[in-house]
PDB file of N, CA, C and O in Angstrom, chain B, residues numbered from 101:
ATOM      1  N   MET B 101      62.349 192.460 133.238  1.00  0.00           N
ATOM      2  CA  MET B 101      61.542 192.183 132.210  1.00  0.00           C
ATOM      3  C   MET B 101      62.239 192.067 130.461  1.00  0.00           C
ATOM      4  O   MET B 101      61.983 191.409 129.452  1.00  0.00           O
ATOM      5  N   GLU B 102      63.249 193.150 130.874  1.00  0.00           N
ATOM      6  CA  GLU B 102      63.947 193.175 129.383  1.00  0.00           C
ATOM      7  C   GLU B 102      65.115 192.030 129.274  1.00  0.00           C
ATOM      8  O   GLU B 102      65.592 191.759 128.172  1.00  0.00           O
ATOM      9  N   GLN B 103      65.638 191.239 130.708  1.00  0.00           N
ATOM     10  CA  GLN B 103      66.145 190.375 130.715  1.00  0.00           C
ATOM     11  C   GLN B 103      65.179 188.979 130.000  1.00  0.00           C
ATOM     12  O   GLN B 103      65.825 188.023 129.572  1.00  0.00           O
ATOM     13  N   ASP B 104      63.898 188.956 129.927  1.00  0.00           N
ATOM     14  CA  ASP B 104      62.839 188.189 129.324  1.00  0.00           C
ATOM     15  C   ASP B 104      62.887 187.921 128.576  1.00  0.00           C
ATOM     16  O   ASP B 104      62.853 186.766 128.151  1.00  0.00           O
ATOM     17  N   ALA B 105      63.039 189.312 127.828  1.00  0.00           N
ATOM     18  CA  ALA B 105      62.253 189.527 126.535  1.00  0.00           C
ATOM     19  C   ALA B 105      64.099 189.406 125.670  1.00  0.00           C
ATOM     20  O   ALA B 105      64.156 189.461 124.441  1.00  0.00           O
ATOM     21  N   TYR B 106      64.977 189.300 126.234  1.00  0.00           N
ATOM     22  CA  TYR B 106      66.428 189.432 125.700  1.00  0.00           C
ATOM     23  C   TYR B 106      66.328 187.735 125.540  1.00  0.00           C
ATOM     24  O   TYR B 106      66.411 187.291 124.394  1.00  0.00           O
ATOM     25  N   GLU B 107      66.167 186.879 126.559  1.00  0.00           N
ATOM     26  CA  GLU B 107      66.060 185.467 126.803  1.00  0.00           C
ATOM     27  C   GLU B 107      65.217 184.579 125.301  1.00  0.00           C
ATOM     28  O   GLU B 107      65.546 183.801 124.405  1.00  0.00           O
ATOM     29  N   HIS B 108      64.147 185.212 125.714  1.00  0.00           N
ATOM     30  CA  HIS B 108      62.924 184.997 124.830  1.00  0.00           C
ATOM     31  C   HIS B 108      63.488 185.093 123.295  1.00  0.00           C
ATOM     32  O   HIS B 108      63.367 184.071 122.620  1.00  0.00           O
ATOM     33  N   ALA B 109      63.933 185.937 122.849  1.00  0.00           N
ATOM     34  CA  ALA B 109      64.682 186.283 121.368  1.00  0.00           C
ATOM     35  C   ALA B 109      66.231 185.359 121.284  1.00  0.00           C
ATOM     36  O   ALA B 109      66.878 185.316 120.238  1.00  0.00           O
ATOM     37  N   ARG B 110      66.524 184.890 122.133  1.00  0.00           N
ATOM     38  CA  ARG B 110      67.731 183.867 121.986  1.00  0.00           C
ATOM     39  C   ARG B 110      67.173 182.729 121.742  1.00  0.00           C
ATOM     40  O   ARG B 110      67.444 181.978 120.804  1.00  0.00           O
ATOM     41  N   GLN B 111      66.260 182.545 122.700  1.00  0.00           N
ATOM     42  CA  GLN B 111      65.603 180.716 122.549  1.00  0.00           C
ATOM     43  C   GLN B 111      65.042 180.957 120.637  1.00  0.00           C
ATOM     44  O   GLN B 111      65.332 180.014 119.901  1.00  0.00           O
ATOM     45  N   ILE B 112      64.558 181.749 120.214  1.00  0.00           N
ATOM     46  CA  ILE B 112      63.567 181.568 119.345  1.00  0.00           C
ATOM     47  C   ILE B 112      64.338 181.812 118.092  1.00  0.00           C
ATOM     48  O   ILE B 112      63.788 181.574 117.017  1.00  0.00           O
ATOM     49  N   GLU B 113      66.107 182.467 118.147  1.00  0.00           N
ATOM     50  CA  GLU B 113      66.963 182.567 117.367  1.00  0.00           C
ATOM     51  C   GLU B 113      67.649 181.499 116.922  1.00  0.00           C
ATOM     52  O   GLU B 113      67.981 181.285 115.756  1.00  0.00           O
ATOM     53  N   TYR B 114      67.988 180.409 118.471  1.00  0.00           N
ATOM     54  CA  TYR B 114      68.725 179.584 118.234  1.00  0.00           C
ATOM     55  C   TYR B 114      67.518 178.009 117.460  1.00  0.00           C
ATOM     56  O   TYR B 114      67.709 177.067 116.690  1.00  0.00           O
ATOM     57  N   GLN B 115      66.543 178.462 118.127  1.00  0.00           N
ATOM     58  CA  GLN B 115      65.642 177.551 117.207  1.00  0.00           C
ATOM     59  C   GLN B 115      65.648 177.931 115.898  1.00  0.00           C
ATOM     60  O   GLN B 115      65.287 176.888 115.353  1.00  0.00           O
ATOM     61  N   ARG B 116      65.799 178.645 115.123  1.00  0.00           N
ATOM     62  CA  ARG B 116      65.674 178.744 113.918  1.00  0.00           C
ATOM     63  C   ARG B 116      67.109 178.510 113.218  1.00  0.00           C
ATOM     64  O   ARG B 116      67.108 178.447 111.988  1.00  0.00           O
ATOM     65  N   GLY B 117      68.546 178.353 114.025  1.00  0.00           N
ATOM     66  CA  GLY B 117      69.305 177.854 113.339  1.00  0.00           C
ATOM     67  C   GLY B 117      70.233 179.507 113.355  1.00  0.00           C
ATOM     68  O   GLY B 117      71.140 179.638 112.533  1.00  0.00           O
ATOM     69  N   LEU B 118      70.018 180.291 114.011  1.00  0.00           N
ATOM     70  CA  LEU B 118      70.702 181.246 113.515  1.00  0.00           C
ATOM     71  C   LEU B 118      71.707 181.342 114.474  1.00  0.00           C
ATOM     72  O   LEU B 118      71.434 181.019 115.630  1.00  0.00           O
ATOM     73  N   ASP B 119      73.195 181.860 114.091  1.00  0.00           N
ATOM     74  CA  ASP B 119      74.034 181.706 115.071  1.00  0.00           C
ATOM     75  C   ASP B 119      73.757 183.432 115.735  1.00  0.00           C
ATOM     76  O   ASP B 119      73.371 184.472 115.202  1.00  0.00           O
ATOM     77  N   PRO B 120      74.161 183.087 117.081  1.00  0.00           N
ATOM     78  CA  PRO B 120      73.990 184.431 117.894  1.00  0.00           C
ATOM     79  C   PRO B 120      75.396 185.157 117.653  1.00  0.00           C
ATOM     80  O   PRO B 120      75.311 186.375 117.501  1.00  0.00           O
ATOM     81  N   LYS B 121      76.368 184.730 117.608  1.00  0.00           N
ATOM     82  CA  LYS B 121      77.824 185.611 117.410  1.00  0.00           C
ATOM     83  C   LYS B 121      77.468 186.561 115.606  1.00  0.00           C
ATOM     84  O   LYS B 121      77.293 187.705 115.188  1.00  0.00           O
ATOM     85  N   LYS B 122      77.505 185.788 115.323  1.00  0.00           N
ATOM     86  CA  LYS B 122      76.874 186.309 113.414  1.00  0.00           C
ATOM     87  C   LYS B 122      75.610 187.426 113.556  1.00  0.00           C
ATOM     88  O   LYS B 122      75.786 188.539 113.060  1.00  0.00           O
ATOM     89  N   LEU B 123      74.647 187.193 114.071  1.00  0.00           N
ATOM     90  CA  LEU B 123      73.642 188.202 114.517  1.00  0.00           C
ATOM     91  C   LEU B 123      73.970 189.124 115.172  1.00  0.00           C
ATOM     92  O   LEU B 123      73.710 190.266 114.792  1.00  0.00           O
ATOM     93  N   ALA B 124      74.493 188.931 116.094  1.00  0.00           N
ATOM     94  CA  ALA B 124      74.831 190.150 117.131  1.00  0.00           C
ATOM     95  C   ALA B 124      75.952 191.065 116.303  1.00  0.00           C
ATOM     96  O   ALA B 124      76.114 192.241 116.631  1.00  0.00           O
ATOM     97  N   GLN B 125      76.596 190.568 115.386  1.00  0.00           N
ATOM     98  CA  GLN B 125      77.666 191.110 114.405  1.00  0.00           C
ATOM     99  C   GLN B 125      76.996 192.271 113.794  1.00  0.00           C
ATOM    100  O   GLN B 125      77.253 193.473 113.868  1.00  0.00           O
ATOM    101  N   LYS B 126      75.655 191.328 112.889  1.00  0.00           N
ATOM    102  CA  LYS B 126      75.210 191.998 112.020  1.00  0.00           C
ATOM    103  C   LYS B 126      74.066 192.960 112.670  1.00  0.00           C
ATOM    104  O   LYS B 126      73.484 193.605 111.798  1.00  0.00           O
ATOM    105  N   ARG B 127      73.639 193.191 113.902  1.00  0.00           N
ATOM    106  CA  ARG B 127      73.223 193.975 114.194  1.00  0.00           C
ATOM    107  C   ARG B 127      73.834 195.131 114.949  1.00  0.00           C
ATOM    108  O   ARG B 127      73.163 196.108 115.284  1.00  0.00           O
ATOM    109  N   LEU B 128      75.381 194.974 115.262  1.00  0.00           N
ATOM    110  CA  LEU B 128      76.249 196.016 115.673  1.00  0.00           C
ATOM    111  C   LEU B 128      76.574 196.707 113.893  1.00  0.00           C
ATOM    112  O   LEU B 128      76.691 197.933 113.875  1.00  0.00           O
ATOM    113  N   ASN B 129      76.688 196.109 112.741  1.00  0.00           N
ATOM    114  CA  ASN B 129      77.106 196.724 112.096  1.00  0.00           C
ATOM    115  C   ASN B 129      75.728 197.687 111.243  1.00  0.00           C
ATOM    116  O   ASN B 129      75.903 198.598 110.434  1.00  0.00           O
ATOM    117  N   ASP B 130      74.576 197.218 111.661  1.00  0.00           N
ATOM    118  CA  ASP B 130      73.513 198.011 111.131  1.00  0.00           C
ATOM    119  C   ASP B 130      73.114 198.831 111.980  1.00  0.00           C
ATOM    120  O   ASP B 130      72.053 199.419 111.774  1.00  0.00           O
ATOM    121  N   LEU B 131      73.834 199.065 113.101  1.00  0.00           N
ATOM    122  CA  LEU B 131      73.563 200.468 113.920  1.00  0.00           C
ATOM    123  C   LEU B 131      74.808 201.383 113.507  1.00  0.00           C
ATOM    124  O   LEU B 131      74.689 202.605 113.423  1.00  0.00           O
ATOM    125  N   ILE B 132      75.828 200.816 113.293  1.00  0.00           N
ATOM    126  CA  ILE B 132      77.280 201.295 112.470  1.00  0.00           C
ATOM    127  C   ILE B 132      76.778 202.088 111.314  1.00  0.00           C
ATOM    128  O   ILE B 132      77.017 203.280 111.121  1.00  0.00           O
ATOM    129  N   GLU B 133      76.152 201.407 110.663  1.00  0.00           N
ATOM    130  CA  GLU B 133      75.663 201.984 109.227  1.00  0.00           C
ATOM    131  C   GLU B 133      74.607 203.098 109.462  1.00  0.00           C
ATOM    132  O   GLU B 133      74.774 204.174 108.888  1.00  0.00           O
ATOM    133  N   SER B 134      73.429 202.893 110.346  1.00  0.00           N
ATOM    134  CA  SER B 134      72.866 204.012 110.818  1.00  0.00           C
ATOM    135  C   SER B 134      72.781 205.272 111.187  1.00  0.00           C
ATOM    136  O   SER B 134      72.068 206.233 110.897  1.00  0.00           O
ATOM    137  N   TYR B 135      73.750 205.035 111.957  1.00  0.00           N
ATOM    138  CA  TYR B 135      75.020 205.864 112.472  1.00  0.00           C
ATOM    139  C   TYR B 135      75.833 207.036 111.393  1.00  0.00           C
ATOM    140  O   TYR B 135      75.705 208.258 111.481  1.00  0.00           O
ATOM    141  N   LYS B 136      76.637 206.338 110.434  1.00  0.00           N
ATOM    142  CA  LYS B 136      77.079 207.136 109.137  1.00  0.00           C
ATOM    143  C   LYS B 136      76.128 207.476 108.161  1.00  0.00           C
ATOM    144  O   LYS B 136      76.448 207.908 107.054  1.00  0.00           O
ATOM    145  N   ASN B 137      74.735 207.261 108.605  1.00  0.00           N
ATOM    146  CA  ASN B 137      73.685 207.748 107.227  1.00  0.00           C
ATOM    147  C   ASN B 137      73.147 208.761 108.183  1.00  0.00           C
ATOM    148  O   ASN B 137      72.213 209.429 107.738  1.00  0.00           O
ATOM    149  N   GLY B 138      73.564 209.037 109.489  1.00  0.00           N
ATOM    150  CA  GLY B 138      72.416 209.961 109.917  1.00  0.00           C
ATOM    151  C   GLY B 138      71.418 209.686 110.483  1.00  0.00           C
ATOM    152  O   GLY B 138      70.853 210.571 111.126  1.00  0.00           O
ATOM    153  N   GLU B 139      70.911 208.451 110.431  1.00  0.00           N
ATOM    154  CA  GLU B 139      69.747 208.190 111.391  1.00  0.00           C
ATOM    155  C   GLU B 139      69.511 207.854 112.522  1.00  0.00           C
ATOM    156  O   GLU B 139      68.476 207.400 113.010  1.00  0.00           O
ATOM    157  N   LEU B 140      71.160 208.231 113.273  1.00  0.00           N
ATOM    158  CA  LEU B 140      71.300 207.569 114.138  1.00  0.00           C
ATOM    159  C   LEU B 140      72.145 208.633 115.235  1.00  0.00           C
ATOM    160  O   LEU B 140      73.277 209.033 114.965  1.00  0.00           O
ATOM    161  N   SER B 141      71.474 208.996 116.410  1.00  0.00           N
ATOM    162  CA  SER B 141      72.362 209.980 116.782  1.00  0.00           C
ATOM    163  C   SER B 141      73.809 209.267 117.748  1.00  0.00           C
ATOM    164  O   SER B 141      73.906 208.069 118.016  1.00  0.00           O
ATOM    165  N   VAL B 142      74.737 210.247 118.113  1.00  0.00           N
ATOM    166  CA  VAL B 142      75.770 209.762 118.650  1.00  0.00           C
ATOM    167  C   VAL B 142      75.560 209.629 119.604  1.00  0.00           C
ATOM    168  O   VAL B 142      76.403 208.798 119.941  1.00  0.00           O
ATOM    169  N   GLU B 143      74.809 209.915 120.694  1.00  0.00           N
ATOM    170  CA  GLU B 143      74.115 209.772 121.997  1.00  0.00           C
ATOM    171  C   GLU B 143      73.531 208.238 121.865  1.00  0.00           C
ATOM    172  O   GLU B 143      74.119 207.320 122.437  1.00  0.00           O
ATOM    173  N   ASP B 144      72.457 208.029 121.159  1.00  0.00           N
ATOM    174  CA  ASP B 144      72.207 206.579 120.886  1.00  0.00           C
ATOM    175  C   ASP B 144      72.911 205.694 120.525  1.00  0.00           C
ATOM    176  O   ASP B 144      72.654 204.552 120.906  1.00  0.00           O
ATOM    177  N   LEU B 145      74.014 205.946 119.680  1.00  0.00           N
ATOM    178  CA  LEU B 145      75.365 204.937 119.358  1.00  0.00           C
ATOM    179  C   LEU B 145      75.863 204.777 120.652  1.00  0.00           C
ATOM    180  O   LEU B 145      76.031 203.619 121.036  1.00  0.00           O
ATOM    181  N   ARG B 146      76.140 205.718 121.421  1.00  0.00           N
ATOM    182  CA  ARG B 146      76.672 205.214 122.847  1.00  0.00           C
ATOM    183  C   ARG B 146      76.040 204.472 123.657  1.00  0.00           C
ATOM    184  O   ARG B 146      76.560 203.557 124.297  1.00  0.00           O
ATOM    185  N   LEU B 147      74.450 204.915 123.720  1.00  0.00           N
ATOM    186  CA  LEU B 147      73.589 204.129 124.595  1.00  0.00           C
ATOM    187  C   LEU B 147      73.546 202.561 124.133  1.00  0.00           C
ATOM    188  O   LEU B 147      73.469 201.679 124.988  1.00  0.00           O
ATOM    189  N   TYR B 148      73.603 202.239 122.651  1.00  0.00           N
ATOM    190  CA  TYR B 148      73.613 200.685 122.123  1.00  0.00           C
ATOM    191  C   TYR B 148      74.823 200.325 122.296  1.00  0.00           C
ATOM    192  O   TYR B 148      74.802 199.173 122.727  1.00  0.00           O
ATOM    193  N   THR B 149      75.889 200.707 122.187  1.00  0.00           N
ATOM    194  CA  THR B 149      76.866 200.157 122.033  1.00  0.00           C
ATOM    195  C   THR B 149      77.830 200.867 122.600  1.00  0.00           C
ATOM    196  O   THR B 149      77.825 202.085 122.781  1.00  0.00           O
ATOM    197  N   ASN B 150      79.407 199.414 123.138  1.00  0.00           N
ATOM    198  CA  ASN B 150      80.134 200.965 123.514  1.00  0.00           C
ATOM    199  C   ASN B 150      81.056 201.402 122.537  1.00  0.00           C
ATOM    200  O   ASN B 150      82.255 201.521 122.790  1.00  0.00           O
ATOM    201  N   ILE B 151      80.656 201.598 121.647  1.00  0.00           N
ATOM    202  CA  ILE B 151      82.126 202.484 120.718  1.00  0.00           C
ATOM    203  C   ILE B 151      82.083 203.607 120.595  1.00  0.00           C
ATOM    204  O   ILE B 151      80.956 204.088 120.472  1.00  0.00           O
ATOM    205  N   ASP B 152      83.147 204.439 120.572  1.00  0.00           N
ATOM    206  CA  ASP B 152      83.221 205.629 120.160  1.00  0.00           C
ATOM    207  C   ASP B 152      82.975 206.439 118.953  1.00  0.00           C
ATOM    208  O   ASP B 152      83.733 206.116 118.038  1.00  0.00           O
ATOM    209  N   PRO B 153      82.126 207.422 118.649  1.00  0.00           N
ATOM    210  CA  PRO B 153      81.754 207.366 117.635  1.00  0.00           C
ATOM    211  C   PRO B 153      82.962 207.943 116.696  1.00  0.00           C
ATOM    212  O   PRO B 153      83.296 207.443 115.621  1.00  0.00           O
ATOM    213  N   GLU B 154      83.485 208.964 117.240  1.00  0.00           N
ATOM    214  CA  GLU B 154      84.458 209.328 117.068  1.00  0.00           C
ATOM    215  C   GLU B 154      85.714 208.604 116.153  1.00  0.00           C
ATOM    216  O   GLU B 154      86.488 209.172 115.383  1.00  0.00           O
ATOM    217  N   SER B 155      85.648 207.248 116.483  1.00  0.00           N
ATOM    218  CA  SER B 155      86.537 205.830 116.466  1.00  0.00           C
ATOM    219  C   SER B 155      86.145 205.527 114.626  1.00  0.00           C
ATOM    220  O   SER B 155      86.925 204.930 113.884  1.00  0.00           O
ATOM    221  N   LEU B 156      84.923 206.036 114.220  1.00  0.00           N
ATOM    222  CA  LEU B 156      84.390 205.714 113.110  1.00  0.00           C
ATOM    223  C   LEU B 156      84.699 206.575 112.243  1.00  0.00           C
ATOM    224  O   LEU B 156      84.289 206.462 111.088  1.00  0.00           O
TER     225      LEU B 156
END
């Protein structure tokens, strides 16, 4: 089910002319910014990304 939602979102992004790589980078930057602002916990950052929070 999660894969279906991902594929559907990807199709919509493609139809809107959004570059998937730029969109992914923006989402990653948003997650990092949320972590830095204290809105996202260390555990959540590790769950959503493969980034070690100590490297930030």
